[in-house]
C-alpha positions, 0 to 999 in steps of 0.5 A, a space after each residue: 500499500 503506498 504511504 499516501 494511501 496508509 495516511 489516507 486511510 488511517 485519517 479516515 479511520 480517526 474521523 469514523 470513531 471521534 465520531 462515535 460517542 465515546 461514552 457508547 465504547 464498552 472497555 478500557 480506554 488507556 487516554 482517560 484511565 477510563 473504565 465505560 460498561 453500557 446501559 447495554 451491558 449493564 442491562 443484561 447482567 441484570 436481567 440476568 439475576 431476575 426473578 427475585 422473590 420474598 417472603 413478607 410477614 410469612 402473609 405476603 410473597 412479592 416478587 419483581 420480574 423483566 427488570 428495566 435498567 435506566 440510567 441518570 446521569 444529572 444525578 448520578 444514579 441508576 434505577 432498575 424499574 419491574 414487574 411487582 407481583 403481590 400474591 397472598 391467601 388474604 387477597 382477594 384476588 390471590 395478585 396483584 402485579 403493578 410496576 414500581 421502580 427503584 432508584 440508587 446511589 452506584 458503590 463498588 465492593 473491592 473483595 467482589 470486584 462489583 459497582 454494586 446498587 446503593 441505599 434504593 428506594 423505590 420511587 414509583 410504585 403502581 399496582 393494577 386494579 386496587 384503590 384506598 387503604 389496600 391499595 397504601 398497604 401493597 405498595 407501603 410492603 411493595 417496596 420494601 422488600 423491591 427494596 431488599 430484593 435490590 439492596 448491593 445489587 451488582 449491577 457489573 463485576 470484573 473478571 480480575 483481567 480485565 483490572 490488568 493491563 500489561 504487570 499494572 493491576 487496577 483499582 475502580 475508582 470515582 464512578 460517574 453515571 452517564 445516559 448511556 452507561 456508567 463511567 469508572 475511573 481506574 487509578 
């Protein structure tokens, strides 16, 4: 390949990568010492851990399924919206469904090499077909159990080789939520 053709090819490749949004590219960035995980990658990791359920007061079974991850760059938080089900022999019908959205800050768990949800809180709960005091009580139960089920839920777990480049092993620093992924500083 002639020298000027190689230069043109490199310019074309540089132009194409410069146009691509950096946050949308998963992986290690050598220039900024950061690792970016895309929203799609995180969504796939979250989905693997569902459905989940837990008993409450030996009377209710609360379940979450079909999680959808959203990221809020402005508030540096992640949110999971899931289908919520509450079942009990005391209910008529015996199961109620709805939607719950739980938002959370993020923290790094060095022992597990995982970015986890930190202090999740139920922001929105909507139950179908119920109103009044029954709906309020079930919303409280659903919110409390959803928060418990999602507490410390990992969003991204790193393999040791992902944090090693050459002979250097990196530690995770600050976690920044973006609209289309999360970026962790490597130090």
